[in-house]
DRENTIBA-616845 format. One record per residue (C-alpha): x negated, y negated, z. Coordinates in steps of 0.5 Angstrom, whole numbers, padded with zeros to 4 digits, always signed. Last residue first. Layout:
N
XYZ
...
This chain:
923
-0008-0042+0094
-0011-0040+0088
-0012-0033+0084
-0016-0033+0078
-0017-0028+0072
-0022-0024+0068
-0027-0028+0072
-0034-0029+0069
-0036-0024+0063
-0030-0019+0060
-0033-0012+0061
-0027-0010+0066
-0022-0012+0061
-0019-0019+0059
-0013-0018+0054
-0012-0017+0047
-0005-0016+0045
-0001-0012+0039
+0006-0010+0039
+0007-0013+0032
+0013-0018+0035
+0010-0020+0041
+0008-0027+0039
+0015-0028+0037
+0019-0029+0031
+0013-0028+0026
+0014-0032+0020
+0009-0037+0022
+0004-0032+0023
+0000-0031+0030
-0003-0024+0032
-0004-0025+0040
-0010-0026+0044
-0010-0026+0052
-0012-0030+0058
-0011-0030+0065
-0008-0034+0070
-0006-0034+0078
-0003-0038+0083
-0001-0036+0091
+0002-0043+0093
+0003-0050+0090
+0005-0052+0084
+0003-0056+0078
-0004-0054+0077
-0005-0056+0070
-0009-0052+0065
-0013-0055+0060
-0016-0052+0053
-0022-0049+0050
-0023-0043+0045
-0030-0041+0043
-0031-0036+0037
-0036-0030+0037
-0039-0028+0031
-0046-0026+0034
-0049-0033+0030
-0043-0036+0033
-0037-0038+0030
-0034-0045+0028
-0033-0050+0033
-0028-0050+0039
-0022-0046+0037
-0016-0049+0041
-0012-0046+0047
-0005-0045+0047
-0002-0045+0054
+0003-0040+0056
+0008-0040+0062
+0009-0034+0067
+0015-0033+0071
+0011-0028+0075
+0004-0026+0075
+0002-0020+0078
-0003-0020+0083
-0001-0014+0087
+0001-0019+0092
+0005-0023+0088
+0003-0029+0083
+0005-0035+0081
+0004-0038+0074
-0001-0038+0069
-0002-0035+0062
-0008-0038+0058
-0007-0037+0050
-0011-0035+0044
-0007-0035+0038
-0009-0031+0032
-0009-0030+0024
-0012-0037+0023
-0017-0036+0028
-0020-0031+0023
-0020-0024+0023
-0025-0018+0021
-0027-0018+0028
-0024-0023+0032
-0029-0023+0038
-0027-0028+0044
-0031-0033+0048
-0026-0037+0053
-0027-0044+0056
-0021-0046+0061
-0021-0053+0063
-0018-0053+0070
-0013-0059+0072
-0012-0061+0079
-0005-0063+0081
-0005-0059+0087
-0012-0058+0090
-0015-0051+0089
-0017-0046+0094
-0021-0040+0091
-0020-0033+0091
-0023-0028+0086
-0030-0030+0088
-0033-0023+0086
-0029-0017+0084
-0030-0019+0077
-0037-0022+0076
-0038-0029+0078
-0034-0036+0078
-0028-0037+0082
-0028-0045+0080
-0034-0048+0076
-0035-0055+0078
-0034-0061+0075
-0038-0067+0079
-0036-0069+0085
-0033-0076+0086
-0037-0083+0084
-0038-0087+0090
-0032-0093+0090
-0034-0099+0086
-0028-0099+0082
-0023-0093+0084
-0025-0086+0083
-0021-0082+0077
-0016-0078+0079
-0015-0070+0080
-0022-0069+0080
-0023-0063+0074
-0024-0056+0075
-0028-0051+0071
-0026-0045+0069
-0030-0039+0065
-0027-0033+0061
-0032-0029+0057
-0031-0023+0052
-0024-0023+0050
-0023-0018+0045
-0021-0016+0037
-0025-0011+0034
-0019-0006+0035
-0015-0011+0032
-0018-0010+0025
-0013-0005+0022
-0007-0008+0025
-0009-0015+0023
-0010-0013+0015
-0003-0009+0015
+0001-0015+0018
-0003-0019+0013
-0001-0015+0007
+0006-0014+0010
+0007-0022+0010
+0004-0023+0003
+0009-0018+0000
+0015-0021+0004
+0012-0028+0002
+0012-0026-0005
+0019-0023-0006
+0023-0025+0001
+0021-0027+0008
+0023-0035+0008
+0030-0034+0006
+0031-0028+0010
+0027-0032+0016
+0032-0038+0015
+0038-0033+0015
+0036-0030+0021
+0035-0036+0025
+0042-0038+0023
+0045-0032+0025
+0041-0031+0032
+0041-0037+0037
+0046-0041+0033
+0051-0037+0030
+0051-0031+0035
+0052-0037+0041
+0058-0039+0037
+0060-0032+0037
+0060-0032+0044
+0063-0039+0046
+0069-0037+0041
+0069-0030+0045
+0071-0033+0051
+0068-0032+0058
+0065-0038+0060
+0071-0043+0058
+0076-0039+0063
+0071-0039+0069
+0072-0046+0070
+0080-0048+0069
+0083-0041+0069
+0079-0038+0075
+0079-0045+0079
+0087-0045+0078
+0087-0038+0081
+0082-0039+0086
+0087-0045+0089
+0093-0041+0088
+0090-0036+0093
+0088-0042+0098
+0095-0045+0098
+0099-0038+0099
+0106-0041+0099
+0110-0043+0104
+0109-0050+0103
+0105-0051+0110
+0101-0045+0108
+0102-0038+0107
+0097-0032+0108
+0099-0026+0104
+0094-0027+0099
+0088-0029+0103
+0090-0024+0108
+0090-0018+0103
+0083-0021+0100
+0078-0022+0106
+0079-0017+0112
+0082-0011+0109
+0081-0011+0102
+0073-0014+0103
+0072-0008+0108
+0075-0003+0104
+0070-0005+0098
+0064-0005+0103
+0066+0002+0106
+0066+0004+0098
+0059+0001+0097
+0056+0005+0103
+0059+0011+0102
+0058+0011+0094
+0051+0009+0096
+0050+0015+0101
+0053+0020+0096
+0048+0018+0090
+0042+0019+0095
+0045+0026+0097
+0045+0027+0089
+0038+0024+0088
+0036+0029+0093
+0033+0026+0100
+0026+0028+0102
+0024+0021+0103
+0030+0016+0103
+0033+0015+0096
+0032+0009+0092
+0039+0006+0089
+0039+0001+0095
+0047-0001+0096
+0051-0006+0092
+0055-0011+0096
+0062-0012+0092
+0063-0019+0090
+0069-0023+0091
+0073-0027+0086
+0073-0033+0082
+0072-0039+0087
+0067-0035+0091
+0063-0035+0084
+0060-0029+0080
+0058-0032+0073
+0051-0028+0072
+0052-0022+0076
+0060-0022+0074
+0058-0021+0066
+0054-0014+0067
+0054-0012+0074
+0055-0016+0081
+0060-0010+0083
+0067-0013+0082
+0073-0016+0085
+0076-0021+0080
+0081-0025+0081
+0087-0025+0076
+0089-0032+0073
+0091-0029+0066
+0084-0031+0063
+0081-0028+0069
+0084-0021+0067
+0081-0021+0060
+0074-0023+0063
+0075-0017+0068
+0076-0012+0062
+0069-0015+0059
+0065-0010+0062
+0058-0013+0060
+0052-0007+0060
+0055-0004+0066
+0049+0001+0068
+0046-0004+0073
+0049-0003+0078
+0053+0004+0079
+0060+0001+0077
+0066-0002+0081
+0070-0006+0077
+0077-0008+0080
+0082-0014+0078
+0086-0017+0083
+0093-0020+0082
+0095-0016+0076
+0101-0017+0072
+0097-0021+0066
+0092-0016+0065
+0096-0010+0065
+0101-0012+0060
+0096-0013+0054
+0092-0007+0057
+0098-0003+0055
+0098-0005+0048
+0091-0005+0047
+0090+0003+0050
+0091+0007+0056
+0094+0014+0054
+0096+0016+0061
+0098+0011+0067
+0095+0013+0074
+0100+0010+0080
+0098+0008+0087
+0103+0005+0091
+0110+0009+0090
+0106+0015+0090
+0103+0014+0097
+0106+0019+0101
+0109+0023+0096
+0102+0025+0094
+0102+0025+0086
+0097+0019+0086
+0092+0023+0090
+0093+0029+0085
+0092+0024+0079
+0086+0021+0082
+0082+0028+0083
+0085+0030+0076
+0082+0023+0073
+0075+0025+0076
+0076+0032+0073
+0077+0029+0066
+0070+0025+0067
+0066+0031+0069
+0070+0035+0063
+0067+0030+0058
+0068+0033+0051
+0074+0030+0050
+0071+0023+0053
+0075+0021+0059
+0081+0016+0058
+0083+0011+0063
+0089+0008+0067
+0090+0006+0074
+0095+0001+0078
+0094+0000+0085
+0099-0003+0090
+0096-0007+0096
+0100-0007+0103
+0099-0013+0108
+0105-0013+0113
+0106-0006+0114
+0100-0003+0111
+0102+0003+0107
+0096+0002+0101
+0091-0001+0106
+0092+0005+0111
+0092+0010+0105
+0085+0007+0103
+0083+0008+0110
+0085+0016+0110
+0082+0017+0103
+0075+0015+0105
+0072+0016+0098
+0078+0015+0094
+0077+0008+0092
+0070+0011+0089
+0074+0015+0084
+0074+0012+0078
+0066+0011+0079
+0064+0007+0072
+0058+0011+0072
+0061+0018+0072
+0064+0016+0065
+0072+0014+0065
+0073+0009+0060
+0077+0003+0063
+0083+0001+0067
+0083-0001+0074
+0088-0006+0077
+0090-0009+0084
+0097-0011+0085
+0098-0015+0092
+0106-0014+0093
+0112-0018+0092
+0113-0015+0085
+0114-0008+0088
+0111-0001+0086
+0115+0005+0085
+0122+0005+0087
+0125+0007+0081
+0120+0012+0080
+0123+0016+0086
+0129+0018+0082
+0124+0023+0078
+0126+0030+0080
+0133+0029+0076
+0130+0027+0070
+0126+0034+0070
+0119+0034+0070
+0115+0038+0065
+0108+0034+0065
+0111+0030+0059
+0117+0028+0063
+0112+0026+0068
+0109+0021+0063
+0115+0018+0060
+0117+0016+0067
+0110+0013+0069
+0111+0009+0063
+0118+0006+0064
+0116+0005+0071
+0109+0002+0070
+0113-0003+0065
+0118-0005+0070
+0113-0006+0075
+0108-0010+0070
+0114-0015+0068
+0115-0016+0076
+0108-0018+0076
+0108-0023+0071
+0114-0026+0074
+0111-0026+0080
+0105-0030+0078
+0109-0035+0074
+0113-0036+0081
+0106-0038+0084
+0104-0042+0079
+0111-0046+0079
+0111-0047+0086
+0104-0049+0086
+0106-0054+0081
+0104-0054+0074
+0101-0061+0071
+0094-0060+0073
+0094-0053+0071
+0089-0054+0065
+0084-0058+0070
+0080-0060+0064
+0073-0058+0061
+0070-0063+0056
+0071-0062+0049
+0065-0063+0045
+0063-0056+0044
+0069-0055+0040
+0071-0047+0040
+0070-0046+0047
+0073-0052+0050
+0079-0051+0045
+0079-0044+0048
+0079-0046+0055
+0085-0051+0054
+0089-0046+0050
+0088-0041+0056
+0089-0045+0062
+0097-0047+0062
+0101-0046+0056
+0097-0039+0055
+0099-0037+0061
+0106-0036+0059
+0104-0033+0053
+0100-0027+0056
+0093-0028+0055
+0089-0022+0051
+0090-0023+0044
+0090-0031+0044
+0084-0031+0049
+0079-0027+0045
+0074-0024+0050
+0067-0026+0051
+0060-0022+0051
+0054-0025+0054
+0048-0026+0049
+0042-0024+0051
+0035-0024+0048
+0030-0018+0046
+0023-0019+0044
+0020-0016+0050
+0016-0022+0054
+0020-0020+0061
+0018-0013+0060
+0010-0015+0061
+0007-0014+0054
+0001-0009+0053
+0005-0004+0050
+0011-0007+0046
+0015+0000+0044
+0014+0002+0051
+0018-0004+0054
+0025-0001+0051
+0028+0000+0058
+0025-0006+0061
+0027-0011+0056
+0034-0007+0056
+0035-0008+0063
+0033-0015+0063
+0038-0016+0057
+0043-0013+0061
+0043-0017+0067
+0044-0023+0062
+0049-0020+0059
+0050-0017+0052
+0043-0015+0050
+0040-0018+0044
+0035-0016+0038
+0032-0020+0033
+0027-0018+0028
+0031-0012+0026
+0029-0005+0023
+0024-0003+0029
+0030-0005+0034
+0035-0001+0030
+0030+0005+0029
+0029+0005+0037
+0037+0005+0038
+0038+0011+0033
+0032+0015+0036
+0030+0021+0032
+0028+0027+0036
+0022+0032+0036
+0017+0027+0039
+0020+0026+0045
+0019+0020+0049
+0016+0020+0056
+0011+0014+0055
+0013+0011+0048
+0012+0013+0041
+0020+0015+0041
+0020+0016+0033
+0026+0013+0030
+0022+0008+0025
+0017+0014+0024
+0022+0019+0021
+0023+0014+0015
+0016+0013+0014
+0015+0020+0014
+0021+0021+0009
+0018+0017+0004
+0024+0013+0001
+0026+0014-0006
+0030+0020-0004
+0035+0016+0000
+0040+0021+0001
+0039+0029+0000
+0035+0034-0004
+0028+0031-0002
+0029+0027+0004
+0034+0023+0008
+0039+0029+0010
+0034+0034+0011
+0029+0030+0014
+0034+0027+0019
+0036+0034+0021
+0029+0036+0022
+0028+0030+0026
+0033+0032+0031
+0038+0027+0032
+0039+0022+0038
+0045+0017+0039
+0043+0013+0045
+0047+0013+0052
+0042+0018+0055
+0037+0012+0055
+0041+0008+0060
+0044+0001+0059
+0047+0001+0052
+0050-0004+0049
+0045-0006+0044
+0045-0011+0039
+0041-0011+0033
+0040-0017+0028
+0037-0016+0021
+0035-0022+0016
+0028-0022+0017
+0027-0014+0018
+0030-0013+0011
+0024-0017+0008
+0019-0014+0012
+0021-0007+0011
+0022-0008+0003
+0014-0011+0003
+0012-0005+0007
+0016+0000+0002
+0014-0003-0004
+0018-0007-0008
+0020-0006-0015
+0028-0007-0015
+0029+0000-0013
+0025-0001-0008
+0029-0007-0006
+0035-0003-0006
+0032+0003-0002
+0030-0002+0004
+0037-0004+0004
+0039+0003+0005
+0034+0004+0010
+0037-0002+0014
+0044+0000+0014
+0042+0007+0017
+0042+0003+0024
+0050+0003+0024
+0050+0008+0030
+0045+0004+0033
+0049-0002+0037
+0053-0007+0033
+0048-0008+0027
+0049-0015+0024
+0046-0016+0017
+0045-0023+0015
+0044-0026+0008
+0051-0023+0006
+0053-0024-0001
+0058-0029-0002
+0065-0027-0004
+0066-0026-0011
+0072-0021-0010
+0070-0015-0014
+0062-0016-0014
+0063-0018-0006
+0067-0012-0005
+0062-0007-0008
+0056-0010-0005
+0060-0009+0002
+0062-0002+0000
+0054+0000-0002
+0052-0003+0005
+0057+0001+0009
+0055+0007+0005
+0048+0007+0008
+0050+0005+0015
+0057+0007+0016
+0057+0013+0011
+0050+0015+0014
+0053+0014+0021
+0059+0019+0020
+0054+0024+0017
+0050+0024+0023
+0056+0025+0028
+0058+0031+0024
+0051+0034+0024
+0050+0033+0031
+0057+0036+0033
+0064+0034+0032
+0068+0027+0035
+0066+0020+0036
+0072+0017+0033
+0076+0022+0029
+0077+0025+0022
+0072+0021+0018
+0067+0027+0016
+0073+0031+0015
+0073+0030+0008
+0066+0032+0007
+0068+0039+0010
+0074+0040+0006
+0070+0039-0001
+0071+0032-0003
+0074+0029-0010
+0081+0029-0006
+0079+0024-0001
+0079+0024+0006
+0072+0020+0007
+0075+0014+0009
+0070+0007+0009
+0073+0001+0013
+0072-0006+0010
+0074-0011+0015
+0075-0018+0011
+0075-0024+0016
+0080-0030+0015
+0085-0027+0019
+0083-0020+0020
+0085-0018+0013
+0084-0010+0013
+0081-0007+0007
+0080+0000+0005
+0074+0003+0002
+0074+0010-0001
+0069+0015+0001
+0065+0020-0003
+0060+0025+0000
+0056+0029-0005
+0053+0036-0005
+0047+0039-0008
+0045+0043-0003
+0043+0037+0002
+0048+0031+0001
+0048+0025-0004
+0052+0019-0002
+0058+0016-0006
+0062+0010-0005
+0068+0010-0009
+0073+0004-0011
+0080+0006-0012
+0081+0006-0020
+0085+0000-0022
+0081-0002-0028
+0078-0008-0025
+0076-0004-0019
+0080-0002-0013
+0080-0004-0005
+0085+0000-0002
+0090-0005+0002
+0091-0004+0010
+0096-0006+0015
+0097+0001+0016
+0103+0006+0013
+0099+0007+0007
+0093+0009+0011
+0097+0015+0014
+0094+0016+0021
+0095+0024+0023
+0096+0024+0031
+0090+0027+0035
+0093+0030+0042
+0088+0030+0048
+0090+0033+0054
+0087+0030+0061
+0089+0035+0067
+0094+0032+0072
+0096+0039+0075
+0103+0038+0070
+0098+0037+0064
+0097+0030+0063
+0097+0026+0056
+0092+0022+0052
+0092+0020+0045
+0086+0021+0041
+0080+0017+0038
+0083+0015+0031
+0086+0021+0027
+0085+0019+0020
+0078+0015+0022
+0077+0009+0018
+0070+0007+0018
+0067+0001+0020
+0064-0006+0016
+0066-0013+0018
+0065-0019+0013
+0064-0025+0017
+0064-0032+0014
+0065-0036+0020
+0071-0040+0020
+0071-0041+0028
+0078-0038+0028
+0076-0032+0024
+0069-0031+0028
+0074-0031+0034
+0078-0025+0031
+0072-0021+0028
+0068-0022+0035
+0075-0020+0039
+0075-0014+0034
+0068-0012+0036
+0069-0013+0043
+0075-0008+0043
+0071-0003+0039
+0065-0003+0044
+0070-0003+0050
+0074+0003+0049
+0076+0008+0044
+0077+0004+0037
+0080+0005+0031
+0088+0005+0033
+0090+0000+0027
+0097-0002+0030
+0094-0003+0037
+0091-0009+0035
+0084-0011+0033
+0079-0006+0036
+0074-0004+0032
+0069+0002+0032
+0063+0004+0029
+0060-0003+0028
+0057-0007+0022
+0058-0014+0022
+0056-0017+0015
+0054-0024+0015
+0055-0029+0010
+0053-0036+0007
+0048-0037+0013
+0048-0044+0016
+0043-0048+0012
+0036-0050+0016
+0032-0048+0010
+0036-0051+0005
+0041-0047+0001
+0039-0045-0006
+0045-0047-0011
+0052-0045-0010
+0055-0038-0007
+0060-0041-0003
+0057-0042+0004
+0051-0046+0002
+0055-0050-0003
+0051-0056-0002
+0044-0056+0001
+0042-0056+0008
+0038-0060+0013
+0039-0067+0010
+0043-0069+0016
+0050-0070+0012
+0049-0063+0009
+0048-0061+0017
+0054-0064+0019
+0058-0061+0013
+0056-0054+0014
+0057-0055+0022
+0064-0057+0020
+0065-0051+0016
+0063-0047+0022
+0068-0050+0026
+0074-0050+0021
+0076-0052+0014
+0082-0050+0011
+0083-0044+0007
+0086-0038+0011
+0089-0043+0017
+0092-0047+0011
+0095-0041+0008
+0097-0038+0015
+0101-0044+0016
+0104-0045+0009
+0107-0037+0010
+0110-0039+0017
+0113-0045+0014
+0116-0041+0008
+0118-0036+0013
+0122-0041+0018
+0125-0044+0012
+0128-0037+0009
+0130-0036+0016
+0134-0042+0017
+0137-0042+0009
+0140-0035+0011
+0141-0032+0004
+0135-0028+0004
+0136-0026+0011
+0143-0023+0009
+0140-0019+0003
+0134-0016+0008
+0139-0014+0013
+0143-0010+0007
+0137-0007+0005
+0136-0004+0012
+0129-0005+0015
+0125+0001+0016
+0119+0000+0012
+0118-0007+0014
+0118-0005+0021
+0112-0001+0020
+0108-0006+0017
+0110-0011+0022
+0108-0007+0028
+0111-0009+0035
+0112-0002+0037
+0116+0000+0031
+0122+0001+0035
+0122-0005+0039
+0121-0009+0032
+0127-0005+0029
+0132-0007+0035
+0130-0014+0034
+0130-0014+0026
+0128-0020+0022
+0128-0024+0029
+0122-0020+0032
+0118-0021+0025
+0119-0029+0026
+0117-0028+0033
+0111-0024+0031
+0109-0030+0027
+0110-0035+0032
+0106-0031+0037
+0099-0031+0033
+0094-0026+0036
+0097-0020+0033
+0100-0024+0027
+0093-0025+0025
+0093-0018+0022
+0094-0020+0015
+0098-0015+0012
+0105-0017+0015
+0104-0024+0013
+0103-0022+0006
+0109-0018+0006
+0113-0023+0009
+0112-0028+0004
+0116-0024-0001
+0122-0026+0003
+0125-0031-0002
+0124-0026-0008
+0128-0020-0005
+0123-0015-0002
+0123-0008-0005
+0122-0003+0001
+0116+0001+0001
+0117+0009+0001
+0111+0012+0004
+0108+0019+0002
+0107+0026+0005
+0106+0032+0002
+0108+0040+0003
+0113+0037+0008
+0114+0042+0014
+0121+0045+0016
């Protein structure tokens, strides 16, 4: 019989055990082994039954067991020590606080810059940063994630906590999470959505002084309202605020807004993103007011889903008396936008009419002119669709600083969004890159942590630490024994999960005796686990099934493969890929060597990474923005086998693994895109098989004089010691602080009030006057490399180089070391030299005369305007390299509060009407 109401009954802890509640409610236990060991000692059987979740455990421990532990002096002592250690972790100074003290000592910051006291100096670190993400992968006990984006966000928060960075996380609380995955008898993915009770999770409801739950409210069309309560998860030192629309005051339609992650139709997703962005800002304001936490100076939007937060902040400033343009400049200055999407199809786009209905009259944010709002998300570039509102485009327009998540992804993002900055080369698009990292204490097996991870983490959190051989005191024999232990543990885990999966698929226990022989702890083990969109190519390994079977069943050098992954519930193509792989894995000939494990999540991943010898990743390059699973594997001594995409493109080294060669993506003449894809898959699959057969398996199975795989173990050591420090989230968060958060905080302080208004007015004036800005005339004169020696005949007089109309005299031969004097005449219309910068761009040129690796050389104004209103500029250009070389000139807007010269997307360059040469080629 089904209960008509559900509630949680919590045990009453004896006074001496009260600290258990605090330890359970702060999810630092998820990456702190000593705290987990304490809870395991509380009730070993209950700990296993609770899946390692302290909150669930405390709800099930019998009262008599609690009474016995309360009288146990040793347990009480351990508990008190753990509580003291947590208190010291939460309150003591860490890396961030050390930076504050250092800057204060250097005179670069005022006191109290992170505590809310006094006005921080221009170079001060941010008092607080608000970090918005649609999902957070903190722990399996808080299932609010679907894949890499959420895991990255969780690792960002945990590393920020370890470093002491004053972050506030903001997300949504999904009552059904993402989904639980099972398989049908024929291998088809099936989704299940268990109901999550926040009272049974490591969460606390944010309440007002009078005890009422804090409520965030949004206005919806038709006079409806969307209300949400705010739950707080304590992620170490970092509060994570999760908005929950399942409240009694809402109608059912609104209660379901936060029902599940990435579910529902277009309007449902829009309401989720409005609640995340707009409601999230309001939740942050309520939290800071309630707790006294410093108000954020920087707002970080992790992907476009939270982009509406910028609109809410504009509304706040307009309510305080600012106009739209002034508010926009103030908001942009303190906003950071991170894109994780390498393809336009991965970006949320909404119908403009849907946006107008929800953000215009009768909806939310009525203080904002709806046409201005719609313009922020308009796809104004070639190929864009006027009828759609693009969340990533809005995110870029509302943020003065933006980044991709690997060096290659930064390049891909600059090319993908280059149309927003017309007139600029893709290399100059103001999107930088900070390569993702992973949180070592979360992902490294405890046995491995004693080898390389702790040294690697110390290197990541302490810039002064020097990398050391983390495995120097571990013999090859011990290292190899550890690898086998981890592999054996994975074998046990796989067999248990596989048996459970087959029972869910309808098999009788009597049918499953073969599972006892699945996998072998002495066989080379390959892992492949991730989401299952088409571009990640789950089934590339199946391209030549006969060859794969030979590798799996090789009599001397076999391999075994563990595969896991989820397809989006609406992605039937992804589900077909899973079914194809499952059916192959069901074949009695190979089922002991290749397995598919359903319901991939954090708990499974934490066993999978350490137990694998090789981590496989074979996406279509360059569609993997970063791909952090290989990083987690590397921290456990697992070698990577991957296409050079994402992070592996920049950090690949033969010491760390193998690179799968990529085929040309361009189709042959007359070849369809599908045929081109088949050709590419065939070539890359063949390369994968060759690597396994001729390089990887021989190296794993070959034995040196000691009877151990010496070469393999050397690669494991170098992976732990050299690659480990690079892939850590501590390094990543430090880079965000230094490269993005501090500059954004500085800009936020400088661009407020009168300064913001003046900047907005200046931008409006520049945009209006820009049609009158032009390069009128360019001339270059060469100077001799050195002055003649005393008594020597005078050298040649300066001469014009490449003079003549465009198309004439475009090529010249100039000696290395020559300095050109550039003289440029420009028209500035209603602007003055204070409004612009005139630059020479110079660098090597290709066959199409495109300048690559250009360096910008500012030119100086010479005198005042001519009678015709022209301005003259001049400056030297040193020719410091040989080969085909070229230059051009351009005019950019210039203001001290701009983050880059490309910010306005305005540039004036030479045209066919420009006098003298528009550019110069030199050989």
